[in-house]
Legacy VTK file of the C-alpha trace (Angstrom):
# vtk DataFile Version 3.0
C-alpha trace
ASCII
DATASET POLYDATA
POINTS 346 float
30.878 -15.247 -11.118
31.060 -15.136 -14.900
32.431 -11.776 -16.044
32.199 -10.296 -19.535
35.012 -7.797 -20.145
34.372 -5.670 -23.219
37.473 -4.229 -24.826
39.556 -6.813 -23.030
42.318 -6.768 -25.643
42.978 -3.081 -25.085
45.400 -1.470 -22.667
43.315 -1.204 -19.508
40.995 -4.119 -20.316
43.872 -6.571 -20.756
45.499 -5.395 -17.540
42.165 -5.868 -15.781
41.795 -9.437 -17.091
45.325 -10.236 -15.939
44.481 -8.725 -12.545
41.408 -10.924 -12.098
43.189 -14.087 -13.227
46.235 -13.335 -11.059
44.116 -13.248 -7.921
43.214 -16.880 -8.341
39.456 -16.600 -8.097
37.396 -19.446 -9.512
35.676 -17.180 -12.010
35.102 -17.267 -15.723
36.480 -14.174 -17.506
35.345 -13.690 -21.086
37.191 -11.179 -23.244
34.822 -9.609 -25.816
36.718 -7.463 -28.310
36.385 -6.463 -31.963
40.165 -6.172 -32.345
40.161 -2.767 -33.963
43.544 -1.077 -34.408
44.105 -0.715 -30.630
43.006 -4.234 -29.702
46.000 -6.513 -29.310
45.639 -10.110 -28.154
49.362 -10.234 -27.480
48.523 -8.185 -24.382
47.052 -11.422 -23.032
49.659 -13.867 -24.290
49.812 -16.798 -21.899
46.222 -16.400 -20.720
44.909 -18.668 -23.486
45.907 -21.754 -21.506
44.020 -20.677 -18.387
40.699 -22.594 -18.223
39.056 -19.549 -16.616
39.743 -17.357 -19.656
37.857 -17.193 -22.935
37.766 -14.907 -25.952
34.982 -13.969 -28.351
35.630 -11.607 -31.220
32.705 -9.281 -31.753
31.287 -5.780 -31.918
29.270 -4.253 -29.058
27.106 -2.653 -31.770
26.030 -6.120 -32.984
22.912 -6.544 -30.880
22.194 -10.137 -31.875
25.715 -11.290 -31.138
25.877 -9.462 -27.809
22.617 -11.174 -26.843
24.002 -14.564 -27.927
27.221 -14.183 -25.933
25.432 -13.064 -22.771
23.139 -16.073 -22.985
25.679 -18.692 -24.089
28.190 -17.689 -21.428
25.539 -17.143 -18.701
27.144 -13.829 -17.828
26.645 -12.516 -14.281
28.581 -9.253 -14.565
29.779 -6.877 -17.272
32.851 -4.644 -17.036
32.613 -2.270 -19.985
35.951 -0.930 -21.235
35.242 -1.100 -24.985
35.430 2.346 -26.569
37.112 4.460 -29.168
39.411 6.377 -26.849
42.000 8.550 -28.586
41.054 12.235 -28.465
43.069 13.157 -31.563
41.206 10.555 -33.608
37.880 11.901 -32.357
38.814 15.346 -33.650
39.600 13.860 -37.062
36.495 11.648 -37.236
33.800 11.915 -34.541
31.232 9.550 -36.103
32.809 6.255 -35.063
33.089 7.574 -31.490
29.348 8.257 -31.375
28.558 4.906 -32.972
30.782 2.771 -30.741
30.732 4.683 -27.471
27.078 5.724 -27.433
25.114 3.231 -29.535
27.375 0.356 -28.496
26.874 1.168 -24.823
23.084 1.419 -25.260
22.995 -2.017 -26.899
25.147 -3.515 -24.157
22.934 -1.985 -21.467
19.707 -3.137 -23.092
20.909 -6.684 -23.648
22.414 -6.866 -20.149
19.049 -5.826 -18.740
17.284 -8.497 -20.785
19.824 -11.091 -19.605
19.319 -10.005 -15.970
22.993 -9.258 -15.457
23.598 -8.720 -11.738
26.411 -6.126 -11.932
27.431 -3.671 -14.685
30.485 -1.422 -14.398
30.815 1.417 -16.911
34.471 2.421 -17.152
34.501 6.110 -18.054
36.897 9.040 -17.910
37.500 12.303 -16.085
37.375 14.020 -19.481
33.580 14.085 -19.240
33.986 16.893 -16.670
35.819 19.201 -19.060
38.718 21.372 -17.965
39.788 22.797 -14.599
41.487 26.057 -13.788
44.628 26.170 -11.641
42.718 25.178 -8.493
40.171 22.561 -7.481
39.452 18.945 -8.354
36.709 16.992 -10.086
34.235 15.348 -7.722
31.459 12.960 -8.638
29.052 15.926 -8.458
31.002 18.089 -10.912
28.704 18.953 -13.858
29.524 17.244 -17.147
31.113 19.653 -19.632
32.980 17.596 -22.279
35.161 19.511 -24.729
36.146 16.881 -27.316
34.012 14.514 -29.397
35.568 11.623 -27.463
34.649 13.130 -24.099
31.150 13.976 -25.331
30.578 10.397 -26.457
31.683 9.067 -23.064
29.468 11.571 -21.251
26.511 10.435 -23.350
27.277 6.806 -22.505
27.472 7.681 -18.797
24.065 9.354 -18.959
22.604 6.284 -20.638
23.970 4.203 -17.760
22.331 6.548 -15.267
19.051 6.348 -17.170
19.081 2.543 -17.300
19.638 2.431 -13.560
16.977 4.992 -12.718
14.378 3.805 -15.259
14.905 0.056 -15.327
16.779 -0.682 -12.110
19.828 -2.066 -13.927
22.599 -2.324 -11.281
25.097 -0.004 -12.974
28.135 1.595 -11.364
30.201 4.229 -13.200
33.926 4.764 -12.687
35.734 7.851 -13.976
39.500 7.619 -14.038
42.375 9.980 -14.682
45.114 9.290 -17.252
46.386 5.723 -17.028
49.951 4.598 -17.667
51.815 1.306 -17.471
52.466 -1.892 -19.463
50.661 -2.694 -22.720
49.553 0.858 -23.524
49.096 1.397 -27.259
51.962 3.609 -28.461
49.798 6.428 -29.800
49.274 7.621 -26.206
51.638 10.140 -24.614
53.970 8.061 -22.433
54.599 5.058 -24.745
54.785 7.356 -27.777
57.491 9.438 -26.139
59.413 6.364 -24.977
59.340 4.750 -28.419
60.197 7.956 -30.284
63.039 8.773 -27.900
64.532 5.294 -28.269
64.461 5.790 -32.040
65.827 9.362 -31.742
62.686 10.787 -33.325
61.080 14.132 -32.392
58.917 14.175 -29.275
55.826 16.244 -30.203
54.441 18.280 -27.311
51.197 20.183 -27.837
51.363 23.953 -27.349
53.389 25.094 -24.361
53.200 21.656 -22.733
51.694 23.034 -19.542
48.541 20.924 -19.749
48.269 19.171 -16.383
47.150 15.563 -16.036
46.652 13.302 -13.009
48.506 10.057 -13.732
47.132 6.716 -12.521
49.121 3.447 -12.476
47.051 1.000 -14.512
47.192 -1.768 -11.901
45.831 0.665 -9.307
42.998 1.449 -11.705
42.279 -2.260 -12.180
42.126 -2.796 -8.420
39.678 0.079 -8.139
37.418 -1.199 -10.926
37.399 -4.652 -9.362
36.430 -3.200 -5.984
33.553 -1.319 -7.593
32.426 -4.482 -9.390
32.308 -6.473 -6.167
31.401 -3.881 -3.543
30.182 -0.753 -5.307
26.681 0.587 -4.785
24.427 0.448 -7.880
23.711 3.897 -9.247
26.907 5.265 -7.698
29.740 7.080 -9.488
33.331 6.544 -8.315
36.202 8.815 -9.337
39.601 7.107 -9.532
42.718 9.263 -9.517
46.395 8.682 -8.988
47.070 11.826 -6.948
49.913 12.576 -9.389
49.381 15.916 -11.138
52.066 16.903 -13.613
52.392 19.165 -16.687
52.961 17.241 -19.914
56.259 19.011 -20.639
57.670 18.068 -17.229
56.638 14.451 -17.807
58.273 14.292 -21.241
61.438 15.838 -19.839
61.536 13.198 -17.084
61.232 10.448 -19.708
63.995 11.914 -21.874
66.328 12.208 -18.912
65.628 8.669 -17.710
66.323 7.294 -21.205
69.555 9.291 -21.448
68.414 11.149 -24.546
68.801 14.798 -25.541
66.121 17.261 -24.520
66.563 18.721 -28.003
64.252 15.939 -29.211
61.332 17.758 -27.537
59.406 19.583 -30.265
56.503 21.926 -29.575
53.677 21.547 -32.105
50.394 23.387 -32.653
47.977 22.675 -29.833
45.006 20.482 -30.668
41.511 22.020 -30.819
39.592 21.972 -27.537
42.601 20.767 -25.544
41.672 20.700 -21.841
44.125 22.585 -19.665
44.006 20.666 -16.405
42.492 17.532 -14.909
42.588 16.611 -11.222
40.549 13.936 -9.460
39.067 13.931 -5.985
39.008 10.189 -5.210
37.802 10.507 -1.617
34.593 8.526 -2.223
36.252 5.307 -3.400
38.923 5.677 -0.737
36.503 6.182 2.148
33.699 3.862 1.011
35.635 0.989 -0.573
39.060 1.325 1.036
41.000 1.871 -2.189
44.207 3.896 -2.418
46.914 4.241 -5.103
49.912 2.052 -4.413
52.689 3.750 -6.401
54.222 7.198 -6.272
54.412 8.523 -9.822
58.187 8.549 -10.240
58.331 4.921 -9.122
55.542 3.942 -11.510
57.080 5.860 -14.383
60.423 4.128 -13.823
58.665 0.743 -13.857
56.864 1.718 -17.061
60.061 2.754 -18.821
61.730 -0.481 -17.730
58.797 -2.496 -19.103
58.974 -0.819 -22.513
62.739 -1.315 -22.613
62.331 -5.010 -21.744
59.475 -5.500 -24.209
60.730 -3.625 -27.227
59.561 -6.316 -29.699
55.981 -5.820 -28.425
55.769 -2.132 -29.347
57.946 -2.451 -32.437
55.441 -4.945 -33.854
52.638 -2.480 -33.143
54.440 0.346 -34.898
55.048 -1.906 -37.891
51.533 -3.391 -37.883
52.782 -6.953 -37.358
50.898 -7.311 -34.050
47.670 -7.906 -35.977
49.014 -11.264 -37.155
48.748 -12.713 -33.627
45.016 -13.302 -33.891
45.431 -15.294 -37.087
48.175 -17.392 -35.507
46.192 -18.121 -32.360
42.629 -18.362 -33.622
42.773 -18.765 -37.389
42.112 -16.141 -40.010
38.480 -15.436 -39.116
36.867 -12.056 -39.493
34.899 -10.264 -36.769
31.554 -11.469 -38.130
32.577 -15.087 -37.663
33.280 -14.466 -33.981
33.984 -18.059 -33.017
37.449 -17.562 -31.554
36.977 -19.039 -28.102
39.676 -20.794 -26.107
38.969 -21.939 -22.607
LINES 1 347
346 0 1 2 3 4 5 6 7 8 9 10 11 12 13 14 15 16 17 18 19 20 21 22 23 24 25 26 27 28 29 30 31 32 33 34 35 36 37 38 39 40 41 42 43 44 45 46 47 48 49 50 51 52 53 54 55 56 57 58 59 60 61 62 63 64 65 66 67 68 69 70 71 72 73 74 75 76 77 78 79 80 81 82 83 84 85 86 87 88 89 90 91 92 93 94 95 96 97 98 99 100 101 102 103 104 105 106 107 108 109 110 111 112 113 114 115 116 117 118 119 120 121 122 123 124 125 126 127 128 129 130 131 132 133 134 135 136 137 138 139 140 141 142 143 144 145 146 147 148 149 150 151 152 153 154 155 156 157 158 159 160 161 162 163 164 165 166 167 168 169 170 171 172 173 174 175 176 177 178 179 180 181 182 183 184 185 186 187 188 189 190 191 192 193 194 195 196 197 198 199 200 201 202 203 204 205 206 207 208 209 210 211 212 213 214 215 216 217 218 219 220 221 222 223 224 225 226 227 228 229 230 231 232 233 234 235 236 237 238 239 240 241 242 243 244 245 246 247 248 249 250 251 252 253 254 255 256 257 258 259 260 261 262 263 264 265 266 267 268 269 270 271 272 273 274 275 276 277 278 279 280 281 282 283 284 285 286 287 288 289 290 291 292 293 294 295 296 297 298 299 300 301 302 303 304 305 306 307 308 309 310 311 312 313 314 315 316 317 318 319 320 321 322 323 324 325 326 327 328 329 330 331 332 333 334 335 336 337 338 339 340 341 342 343 344 345
């Protein structure tokens, strides 16, 4: 199978590529990424020498180039991670979220249909469901009620996927995950931000009262789930993926501070962001019962492993915070812009 992974230089996409390559399958995995601010090819350092791996720099909104890549690489399956994903940024500037997440997904769907792609996995988010009260969990039948521009753009993309399956018969599966954590997460997100700030003795900003509850999912568990859906999922089906690890943000930040041996005085409450969902919780029974998936790590164990990874890989996140990480592409592939899009190593 020849798999196109969009957004493969991002946090979850790069972990997914590493997951596929690590399992030794004789498959071609093509990383298709524009390398915006959150795309970091250093996440895949060492993969360049694997003959099963390739990279093409490009934009999912570039219809002609998407069509060219699908044809040139004879793609059998698409795993679609590429998206603008940071909620705070969507509040500041929604337009790029609509452009990338909605229009980009439509182009990818249309060109995949034309190329007769056999499997298409849309990697979405539990944020499309909105916010829960103190009880209950999101199921695949929960109505969509997004509360941020980011979540709305992902919900729109999900509905396009549904429409392409129902109207055109495109074999699309949708996954909706809870909050991921683990290695290679861009340090604007909660856990790596708090680790990096704490190590530098900087304030740890917590929105509002910090009692927003999230269900935390180890990124490798998420990658296993996505891969199961790719290979065994039923077209037209939605699969929720959750870590079964609900925790308020303030409790999580306190755990991180204590593990790092830092003062809790670093925790600083800041004005809550607009439209901030209060609680997420995933019912993952469908993927567990139908595909045999289950999370492998208890949260405290996974969080300890995450902290250890960031401690052992301090140069990785320090380069991101300084901006130096963007030099890796030029070193590996030459100083070509996204429109050139010839950076392939295989």
